[in-house]
N, C-alpha and C positions, 0 to 999 in steps of 0.2 A: 465846781470845776477845779478849784485850787486843791481840794482833797484828792482828786484823781491824779493830778500831777505829782503830788507827794508820794502817792502809792506807786506810781510808775518808777520814780527814781529809786525808791526803796527796793523794788524787784530787780532792777538792773544791778544795783550794788550787791545783792545777794547772789545773783548768777555769776558775777565777776569773781566774787569770793570763792564760790564753789569751783569754778574753772581753775583758779589758782591752786586750790587745795588738791584737785585731782592731778594737776601737773606735778605737784610736789610729791604726791603719793606714788605716781607712776615712775617718777625718777628714781625712787628707791627700790623698784622691782628688779629682779634678776633678768638677764637677757631672755627674750622669747625664742625658745628653741623647739624644733620639731620633736615630737614624741610619739610613741606607740606606732611606729611605721610598720605597716603590713603590706605584703606584696603577693598578688595572685596573677594567674595567667590564663589565657585562652589560646590553645594550640591551633585551633581552626582559623582564628583571626590573627594569630601571631602577635598578640597584644599582652603587655604587662599592665596590671592595674595596681596603683598605689593608693593607700589611704593612711592618713596620720592626723594628729592633733598638735596644738601648740601649747607647750607647758608654760606655766607662770602667766597665763593670759588673764588680764584683769576682768573682774566680773562685770557683766552687762556693758561691755565695750565693743566697739568695732574699729578695726585698724586695717589699712591697706598694707599688704605684705607681698614680698617677692620671695619665691622659694627656688634657689638654684639647685639643679638636679644633675648628677653624673651617673652614667651607665657604662660598665666595663664588661668585656667578654673574655672568657677563658681564665683570665687572671685580672686582679684588681688594677694592676698598672696599665692594662690595655684598655684605656678609656676610648669608647667608640661614639659616645654622644654626650653633649653638654648643652643644657638649656635652662630657661627660667620659666616659672609659672607664677603669674600674678593673679591675685584674688583679694577680696575683702573678707577678713576673718572675723567671726563673731565668737563670743565666749561660748565655750562648750560645743564648738562646731567641729565636725569631722570633714577633713578636706580630701577630695578625690581627684585623681589625675591618671591618665592612661598614655601609653607609648606603644607604637607599632614597630615591630622589628622587620627589616627586609629579609633577615635570615630566620628560618624556622627555629623556634625556641628549643626544639629537641636537639638541634645540631651542636649547641655549646652551652656552657654554664654562664649565666649573666649575674652581675653584681650591681647594686643600686645604693647610692647614698644621697642625702639631702641636707640642706641647711636653710635658714630663714633670714630675711632682711625686712625690717620695718620701714615702709616707704609711705608715710602718711604726712602730708604737709601741715596738718594741724598740730602734729607733735614732732617738730624737727629735732628736738633733743633726744628722741627715742630712735633716731636713725642709726641703728647698730646692726651688726651681723653676729649670728650664732656660730658655733663651731659645727663642722661636718658631723653628721651622724655616722655611726659605724656602718661598714659595708654589709648589705643584706644580700645573701646568695639566693639565686633562683635556678633550680635544676629541674628541667622538664622531662628528662629521660634518664632512666635507671641504667646502671652499668650493663654492658652486653656480654653474652656468652661468647666463647672463643670463635664459634662458627656462625655467629649471627651477622646478618646483613640487612640494614634498614635504609629506607629512602624517605625523606621528608621534603615538603609537606604532604599530607594525605588529603586528597580531594580538594585541591586548591582551585578557587574560582577567580579568574582574572579576565580582563578585557583583551580583545585582540590588539596586538601592538604593544602590550605592556612588557615590563622587564620583571623577571622572576628569578629568585635564587633558590636552588635546590641543593640539598646535601645528602651525602651517602655516608652512613656510619657502619663500620664493620669491625668484627672481633679480631682477636690477636692472631688467629690461625689463617686469616685471609690476607693475602699479600698482593695478588694481581687482579685489581679491580678496573673494569672499564664500563662506561655508561653510554647510552644512546638515546637520542630524541627521535622517536619513530625509527627510521633506519639509518640515521646519520649519527656517527660517533661524536661525542662531545668530550672535550678535554677540560678537566677541572683543576682546582688549586688545592694544595694540602693545607687544611686548617690546623690540624694536629696529626698525630701519628695514626689516628683511627678515623679521621673525618676528611672527606673531600667535598668541596663546594663547587657549584656550577652556576655561572651567570648566563641566563638565557635572555637575550635582548630581542625585542620586537616579536613576541611569540605569535605565530600564525594561527588562524582559525582553520582547522582541517575538517572537523566533522562535529556534529552536535553531540556525539557520544564522548568527545574529549580527545586529548592528545596524549600519547603514551610516552613515558620516560621510565627507563629501567636500567639496572646495573647487574653485571655478571662477574663472578670470580672465575678466572680461567682455570685455576688449579683444582677447584672443587665443584665447579659448575653450579654453585649456589647463586641464586638470583632473586631480585626483588625489584619492585617498581612502584610508580604512582601514576595517576591519571590527572592531567591538568584540564580542568573544565574552562575552555576558552570561549568567551562570549563575544558576540558581535557588539560593537560600541553602540550604546544607546544614542539615538539621534533625536535632535530637537524636532518636535512636531511641525510639519510644514503646512502652509495654506490654511491656517486656523482662521475660521470665520463663523459668525453666528447670524441667523436670520429667522424671521417669523413669517408664517403663511396665514395664520388665523388670529393673531393678536392674543393668543392664549398660551402658546408654547414657543420658546426659542430653541431652535435646533442648531447646535454647534458641531461642525465637522472639521476634520483635519486629515492629513496624510501621516500615518505613524512611522513610515520609514521601515527599516529592516526589523524583523522580529528577533529579539535577543534571547528568546527561550532556548533552554538546553534540555537534553534528555536526562532521565532519572531524577527529575525535579531538582537538579542542582540549581537551576534558576528558572522560574516560570517566566512566561511572557510579561513584558512591561505592563504596568497598570497606569491608569490615568485618573487624575482628580481635577475637578472643575471648581474654582474658587471665585466668588464675586465679592469685590472689596467693599462696595457701598452698602450692601446688605449684610456682609460678614458671613454669608452662608457658603457652604461647600457641598459638593456631591461627588461620590465615587461612581465613575462611569462604568456602565455595564459592557460597553462595546469599545473596541480599540480604535474606531474611526468616527464614532457618533456619540453625542451626549445631549439629552433634552433637558431644558431648564424651564420650569413653570413660571409664567409671568404672573406677578401679583395683581390683585384686584385694583390696587391703587394705581396701576399702570405706570410703573417706574419707567421713565423715559431714557435715562442714561445708565449704561452698564459698563463695568470694568472687570473683564474676565481674565483669570490666569489659569492656564492649562498646564498641569504638572505631570510629566511622564517620569516614572521611577522604576528601577529594578533593584537588585541586591547590591549593585555596585555604585550607582550614581542616580542623580535626578536631572531632568531637563524641563524647562518651562518656557512658555510664550504668553504674550498678553494681547488683549484686544479691547479697545475702548471705543464705544459707538453710541449713537442715539437710536432708539428703537424705530422711530419713523424713517430712518435712513436705511433700514435693513428689512424692508418689506418685500417678500417674494410672493405675489398674489397666487391664489389658486386659479385654475382655469375658469373662465366664465361659465355660467350655468343658465338653464332656461333659455337657450338660444332657439329662436323661432323665426320663420319666414312668414310674413303676413301680407295680405292684399297683393298676391302675385298676379300681375297682369302681363300682357304680351310684351310690353316694353319697360316695365318697372316692377320693383318689389321692395318690401320694407322688412328690415332685420331688427330684432329686439333681443336683449340679453340682460343678465344681472351678474354682479360681482359681490363677493363676500367682503364686507367692510366693517369698520368699527365706528358706527354712527356717522356724524357729519364732520368729524375731525380729520378725516383723511380723504384725499382725492386720488382718482385713478386716471391714467391716460391709456386709452384703448386704441389699438391699431386694427383696422378692418380692411380686408382684402377680398376682392372678387376675382375668381379665376374662371376663364372661359377658354376652351380648347387648349388646356394645359399651360396657360400663361396668365399672369396677372393683368387684368384689363382696367381695374379700378382700385384705388387705394385711398383711405381717409383715416384721420386721427380724431378721436372724440374724447373729451374730458368729462368725466362723470363722477358722481358720488357712489351710487349703487346701481341705478338702472340706466341702460344705454339704448340708443336707437339710431339707425341710419337708413336712408332710402337709396336704392340703386336705380339709376335712370339709364335711358338709351340702351335698353336691353334688346336683344334680337329674339323675335318670336320663335317658338318651337326650338329652344336651345337649352342645353343642360349647363348649369352653373354650379360652382362650389364657393360658398362664402366661408371665411375663417376669421377668427378674432382672438386677440390676446391682449392682456393688460399689464401695466406696471405702475409704480408710484409716480404720481404727477409732479410732486414738488421735489423729490429726491429719488432719482432713478437708481434702482439696485439691480433687479432682474425682471425679464419678461416672464409672464406665466406661460403655461403650455398653450398651444393652439387648440381652439375648439372649432370643429368643422361642421358644416351643414350644407347639404346638397338640395337643389331645387331646379325645376324646369319651367320655362315660360310657355304659355299656351300658344296655339297657332293663330296666325292672322292672314288675311288675304294677301297674295303676292303684291309687292309694292312697285313693281316695275314691269313694263310691257316687254315681252320677249323680242330679241333682235331677229328680224325676219328678212329673208331675201330669196330670190328664186330665179329660175331660167324659164324661158318661154320659147316654144317652137310650134310651128303650124303643121298639122297633119290631117289631110282629107277634110279641109275646111273647118277643122276643129283646132282648138288651142290646147296644147299640152303644157301644163304648168308644173314644174318641180319646185315645191316650196321647201325651204330649209329654215330652221330656227336654232338658235343657240340656247342651251339650258341656262336658266337663271342661276345666279350665284346664290349661295346659301343665305346670304344677307338679305336677298330680295324674294326668295321663295316663301319664307315665313311659314314653312311647313312642307309636307310631302306633296309634290305635284301629282295629282291623280290623273288628269287628262288635259289635252289641249283641244280647244274648240276653234274650228276654222269656218268662218261665215263668208260666203261668196255672194256678192250683190251685183247684178247686171247694171251697167251704166246706161244702157239703152232702155232697159225695162226695169225700173227701180222696184217694182213689186216682186220681181223674181229674186228671192233670197233663199239660200240653201245653207244648212248647218252640217258641217262635217266634224266628227270627233275622233280622236285617236288617243292612244295610251300615253300616260305621263312619261314613259321611257322613250317615246319616239322623238326624233329630231327632224322630221320632215314628213311631207305628204305629197303624193302625185295627184293632180287634178286634171280632168278632161272637160274642157268647157266648149260650149257650142260656138263661142265667138271670143275675140280677144279684146273685149272691153269690159273689164270687171274690176270691182274693188274687193279686196280680200282683207278681212279682219282676223287676227290670230290672238287668242287669249290663253293664259295658263291658269289652271284651276286647282285649288286644294280644298280641304274640308271647311275652311273658313270663308272662302269666296273666290272670286276670279280677279286676275290682274287687269291693269289697263290694256286696251287693245292696241296692237301693232297693225298699222294700215299700210297696204301696198296696192298700187293701182296698175293694172295691166291694160295697155293701150295698143292698138294695132300699129301705131306709128313707132313704138319702141323696138320693133323688130327690123326696122329699116337700118341695117348696119352698114353705113357707107364709109365709116372711118377707116383710114389706112393703118396697117400694122407697122409698129415701130419696134426695132430690135434694141433691147437694153441688156446690160450686163450685171449679174448679181455679184455681191461681195459677201464677206463673212458676216456683215451686219444685216444683209438682206437685199431687197431690190428697191432702187430709187425710182419712183413712178411720179411723173409730172404731167400736167395738162394745162390747157388755157382756161383762164377764168371766163365763165359765161356771163354775159351781160344781162341786165334786167333784174328786177326786184322779186321775181317769182322763184328764184333758186334758193332753196333752204339747205342745201348741202350736196355732198358728193358721196358716191359709193364706188369702191374699188374691189372687184372680186377677182379671184384667180383659181387656176386649176392646172394640174399637170397635163401637158399636151399628150402624153402617151396613153392617157385614159380616155374613155368615151364620154358620152353625155351624162353618164351616171357617176361621174367623178365626185370626190369629196370636196364640194365647192366651199370655198372660204371667202369672206368679205370683210371689209372694213369701212365704217362710216366716218366721213370727213366733214368738217365744218364748212360753212358757205364761202368764206373768204380765203380758202386755202387752195393752192395750186400744185402742191406736191406732198408726198409722204414716203416714208420708208416702210416697206412691207417686210416684216420678219416673222418667221415661224419655225418652230422646232421640227415641223414636218418637211421642211426643205431638205433635199438630198443633192449632193454633188453629182454633176453629170446628167441631171434631169432638166428638161426644158419646161418652163412654165409660161402659161398664157394669162395675161392680165387685161381686164376691161374696165374702163372708167365711165361711170354714169353720172349724169346730173339729175338731181331730184328737185322737182318743182313743188310749189305749194299745194298742187293738186295730188301730190304723192305719185307723180308719173316719172318714170326713169327714162332718160334719153342717153343713148350711147354716144360718148364724145371722144373716145380714144381706145386704141388697142395696142398692147405691148406684149413682147415675147422675149424670152432669154433664158439662159442657163444660170442656175443658182451659183454654181462654181464649176468651171471647166477644168477637169483634171488633164494631166499629160496623157494624150491618146485615149481619153475617155469617150470622145465623140469621133467616130471614124466614118468616112464616106468611101465607098467602093464604087468605081465606075465599071459597069458591065457593058462593054461595047457591042457584044453580040446580042441583037434583039431576040434571037431564037433561044438563047440560054435560059433555062428554067431553074437551075440550081446554082448555089454558090456556097463555098466552105469558108468560114471565118476561123482563123487559127489564133493561137496564143491567148486563149481565153483563160481566165482565172477560175479555179475550182470554187465551188460553193458561192457562186456569184450570180446576180440577176442581170440579164441584158435585155434591152428592148430593141427590136428590129423593125425597120420600116422600109418597104420597097416602093419606090415611085418611079414613074417613067419621066424621061426628059428628052427634049429636042434641042435644036440649035438655038431656039429662042429662050428656053429655060425649062425648069422643072414643072411637072404637073402637080395637081393637088395632093396634099398629104392625107393618106388614109390612116386608119388606126394602127398603133404600134402593137407588136406581139411580144410578149414577155417570155423569155427562155431562162430557166434556172439550170446552171451547170451542176453536175454531181460533185460530191466531196472528193478531195484529193486522195483520201485513204484507199478507196477502191481502185483508183487508177494506179496508185503506187504499189498496191499489192499485186496487181496484174503485172506491172513492170518487174517486180522482184521475183514472184513465184514462177512465172513462165520461164525466164532464163535459168532459174535454179532447177526446174524440172528437166529442161533440156540438158543441162549440165550433168545432172545425176544419171540420166539415161545414157549419155555419152560415156561417163565414167564406168557404168556397169558394162557397156559393150566392150570398151577397151580392156577392162579387167578380165572379162570372159575370154577375149581373144588372147590376151597376154597369158592367162592361166594355161591355155592350150599350148602356147609357145613354150612356156616354162616347163610344162610337163614333158613336152617332146625333147627339150634340151637337157633337162636335169633328171627327169624320172621317166625314161622311155620304157615302153612295154617290152618285157623280156619274153622271148618265145619259149614255148614248151620244149625242153630238151628231147623229149621222146619223139617229137615231130621234126626236130632239127636235122638238116642234111649238111651241116657245116663240117662234119668229120669225114675225112677220107680214110677208110679203114684198109690197112694193108697188112697182109699176112707175112710174117717172116718165114723164110725157107726152113730154118732149123726148127721153128716152132710154129706150126700153122695156126695154133690157137691164140697167138699173141697179136693183138691189134694196137696199132699206134696211130695217133692223130697226125695228119699231114698238115704242116704249117702253111703251105701254099694254098690249101683249100680254105683257109680262114682269113677273114678281113677284120681283125680286131681293132677296136678303138681304144682299148685300155688293157694293159697286161700288168699283172702283179709279179714283180721279181722278188723272189724270196732269198734272203741272205742272212744266215744265222751264224754267230760265232761258235767256235769250237766248244766253248764252255757250256753251251746250251745242250750238249748231248746228255748231260746228266738229268736234265729236266724231263718231266713226264711227257707223254704223247699229247699233242695239241697245244703245248706251251710255246709261246712266241715272245721274244723280247724286242723292243724298239731299237732302231739303229742309233748308235752313239757316235757323235762327231769325234774323229780322231782315234777311234778304236781299231785294233789290229784285226784284219780280216784274213781268213784262210780261203780254202777252196770253196767254190760255189756249193751251196747246200741244196740238195734235191729233195723233193717230197716223193716218197714212195707210198702209194695208197694201198693199204692192205684190207683184205676182207676178214672181219673178225671170225665169222663162221661161214665156211664154204663147203657145201655138200657135193657139188658137182665137180666133175673132173676138168671141165672146160674153164677157160678164162672168163672174166667179167669186166664190165665198164662201169665206173662210178664218176658222174659229173658232180663237181663241187661248186656251190654258189653260196657264199656266206651272207650275201645281201638278203636272201629270202629265207634261209633256214640255218640258224646258228646252232640249233639243238642237235642237228645231225652230226656235226663235228664233235659235239660233246659226248656222243654215245660211244665214241671209240671205234665205230665200224670202219672208218677210214683213218688209219693210223699215219702219223707223221714222224719220220725218223730223221733227226737232224744230222748233218755232217759238216765237216770243215768247208770253208769257202774262201775265195779271194776277194780283193776289192773290186766292187762292181761299178765304180764311178764312170767307167767307159760306156756304160749302157745309156747315159743321158742322150736323148735326142735320136736314138737309133732304132727305136721300136715303133716309129710312126707308120712304116710300110712293111708289109709281109716280106718283101724281098730283102729289106735291110735286116729284119729280124733273122732271116735264114742265113744271110751272110755272117752275121755276128755269131750265130750258133756254129756254123761250119768253121769259123776262124778260131774260136776260143774253146770249143768243146769237141775236140778231135779224139778224145779218149774213147776207146771202144766201149760200147754199152756193156759188154760182158764183164769189164773190169770194175764196174760200179757195184759196190756191195749191195746186198739185199736191203731194201728199205731206204736207200739214199736218193733214188730218183723220184721226183714229184712234179706236178704241174697244177697250177691254179688258173683256171680260165675265168676272167672277170667279165669281159664284154660278151654280150649276147647277140651282137650284130654279126651276121655272117652271110656269105653268098652261098645259097643252097646249091648243092651238087647233085646232078641227076645220077641215078644208079647207085647211090651209096648204100641203099638198103640191100642191094644184091650182093655187095661186097662184104656184108656182115656175116660172120660164121653162123651156121645154123645152131651149133651147140653153145653159142655165147649165152652165158647166164648172168643176169643182173640181180644182185642180192636184194631181198625185200627191204631190209632196213635202209638202204640208200635210194630207194625209189621215190622219195618225197621231194624231188626237185632240188636236191642239195649237191650230191656228188656228180661230177661230170666226167671223170676219167679215172681209170684204175688199171693197175698191172696185176697179173696173176700172183697169188700168194707165194708161189714157189720161187726159187732162185731165178735170177734174170738169165735169159737165154744168151747164148754166145753172141759175139759180135756179128752183126749181119754181114753178108758178103759185100763185096765192093760195089755190086750193082745196086745194092740198096743204099740210098743216100741218107746221110745223117740228118738231112733237112727235114725228114719226116718225124724227127723227135724234137720236142720243145721242152727246154729246161729253163725254169723261171725261179729267180730268187724271191724272197719274201720281204726283205727289209726296205725296198724302195719301190715306188709306184711311178709310172710314167704314163701320161695320157697324150 
C-alpha cells in the first residue's frame, strides 16, 4: 500500500513538470496566424467558402481560437460584413467556413481577410491576436462586352414572402435600362457605373412555373431576364398521431398542408422522415400523409416519434409521445351471429381481434326496430362477446349492430358491424275490439258487427282470417261458425232471434287470438233514453252519463256516427272503465258543420249492452254552415239554395213541421258543387263572345258609313247626265257644260303662277304662301291626234286614272292668274259658283288664247238631267285614248270660237284654278 502511494506522488510530479515545460515552450512560439487562405464560391447558392490553416501551431496540441473575418464589396474600404468564427483547432487541421451573400456574387467583386485570436483558458498567456491577412479578391463575373446585358441571380429558389436582391449588369454602350417584375416596373439603385440593384420585398407566389423579372435597354432593345422560383412556405405537419389496429403495425397520419413542389424540378414536393427516439430508428415515408411503423416482437409500450418535413429551403418537425395501449383503434368485430331466434328473444355472439389477455375491449351493442334504436347495452370482453335480446315482437324484422373500443383507455370506436334477423310469428296476443248495431226486421235480428284491426304489436304475424261464432242463448246447442278475410273489419249477420252470444277471434299461421264476446239481447233494443244536445269543440265532444248502480256493470261503451249517413255508417266506439261517468270523444274523422249522434251503453257481467243515453251535436258550427229555410207553402215542391261555394259538399234534409214541432228526420242527401273554374270560364267567355260579335257588327256598319262618306261610288261618265250640252251659235260643234245642271260637292280650282309657263305639259306646282299671283290660269284640253272634223269631249278624273294625263292626250297649257283667295267659301252651292264666275270672269271667251281655258271636275255627284243625250251633237267624237274614265271635258283643238252672243250666258262656262281646293 505504501509503495502505491509513492508511485502516485511520483507520477503527479512528472505531469506537473511536463505541463510547466510545455508552457515555457509555447511561450517561446511566434503568434498563431492564419495561413494558406483559399476562397471559392457557389453562384447558385450565393455563398463564399473559405478554408485556411494556422501557422506555427504546436504539434499534437488543441487550442480554442477565434477568427475575426471582414468582407468588402467593390473596393476593400467598403466593408459590408464583420464577424467572428470560433472553433477548436488541432495541429495540422484545415479550417472551413462559409458566408452567404444577399447580393448575387456576379454583381460585384468581393474581398475577404482574416486574423486569429487564441482564446483558451488553459493558456491565458497565449491570448494574443495575429495581424490581418492580406485581402483576397473574389470575382465571379468576367468583364462584359459593350452591348452585353445580364441579370442575376439565375434560377433563384426562394420562399413566398422572402426578400430578394437582383442586379442587372450592362456594357458601356447601354445607357437607358429599365426593369420589370412581371408587368410592374421596378426602380433600382446604382451600384456602380454598369450595375443596377433591385430590392424585392415580400416576393409573391404567382405560379408554379415561376415569377418573371427582365430588363430592357430602350436605345437598343437589348433585353435579358431571370425566373424566380417562388415556393410556398413549408408548413408544419398538422394533426400528427399514431395508432395500431392489430398490435403489429403503428399507422401514423398527418395533414401535410400546402404542397411546396414547383415545376421543372426546381423543388420537388416536400419529403417526410419518421424518427423514433427510444429505438433510434428512422424511416423515410413513402406517402405524404401516411407512414407505417412495424411494432417489435418485444412489444415496446412507449414510443416517442418525431416527424420531419423538409424541402430544399427548410425543415419542419412535430413530436408525439404515447403508450401503445392508449392508441388502440380496434378492427370491426367479426363472426357476428344471431342464434336461438325465438318469437320474443334472440342471442347475438361475436369476436374481436385481441393480443392475448393483456387487453380488454368495451363493445357497444344496439338493436334497431322500425328504423330506431329500441335496445342498447355495453359489454366488456377480452375476445368473445355475447348478448341476449328480450321482449322482441313476433314476426318483426330487426337489425343488430356492434362496435368496440379499448376498455381501459378509450381512443377510437371500431367500425359498426351489422346483422339483420326476423323473429317468427306467434298467435295474436289480444282479442279484437268488437261492437255492433242490432235492428229487427221481419221477426229476424239483423246484426252489423264491427271490429278494429289489432295493432302490429298484438297481431304477431299476418292475420289470415277472422272467425265469428254465434251461439243461441235459448238453444245452447245451436252454434254456427262464420269466417271472413283477414282484411275485413266487419260482418253482417241475420239471426232468427235477438238472444245470441257472439265470439270473434283473429287468426294467423301460429294460432288464434283470445275471443272477444258480445251478447245480443232483445231488451237491448228498447231505446227509451231521451236525446240530449251537446256542443263539440276543437278537442272533441264531451259526453257524460249517470253512473249505473250495482256490481254487475263491468264498463261502458260510447259509439257514434254521423247523422247524415244511414245505418251503414262508419260506426266508431270507445270502451270506458266501470267507475267513469264522462269522456272526451276525439277523432280525426270529425268535420266542422257535421252533426254526430252518440249513444252510451252500460256493459254487464253477462256482456249484455244496455242503452243509457243519447247525445247529438255538431263538431264545430261554422258561420252560416248550418242553415234552415222555412217553406211556408205546403204545395211547394222545389227550393233554390243560393251562395254555395264551388267544389264543396253539402248535405240537405227536408222535413215537415206543424205548429207543434218538426217531424222525424229522414236521411240526408249529399250534393257536390262543381269547381269554380267552369263557372268562371262561362262568366268570362260568354260576355267576350257577345262583345266580339257586337264589335264585328259595329265595324261592318261603320265600314259602310266610312265608305259612303270618304270613298263614294263614282258613276260611269258615259252614263252620266250631269252635263247640259249647249251649242254655240257661231260654232254648232262646240259643247260647253252648264254649271247650273251640276250639283258638285268638290271643285278643284287651278291657279298657276306665270313662271310655270315654261314647264312642260301636265306639270303643276303647289301654292306658295305670299307668292305673287297673276290672272287665273285655265286649262285647255287638247286632243293629241284628232281625225274627225267635229269636236270631242274628254272627262278628266285623276282619282281613278293618273296614267291618262301622263300620256299627253289632254294637254294643259298654263297661263297667268290673279289671287284667288276670294274663292273661299263660295263654291258650296251652284248658284254661288255661277255668281262668282259672272262677277270675275267677264272677259269674252274669244279673247282667251288657245290652250288657256281648262276645267277639272272632281266630284261625281250630279243631278241627272233628262234629254241630255238628245242635245249631244251627232258628229261629236270622243277620242279613243281618253275613253278610260279619265278625261271628262275637252274643247276642240282649233282656236276658240268667238264670244257667244249676249243671249248666251257665261254661266254655262266653268273656269277653275288648280292651286286651291274647296269642299
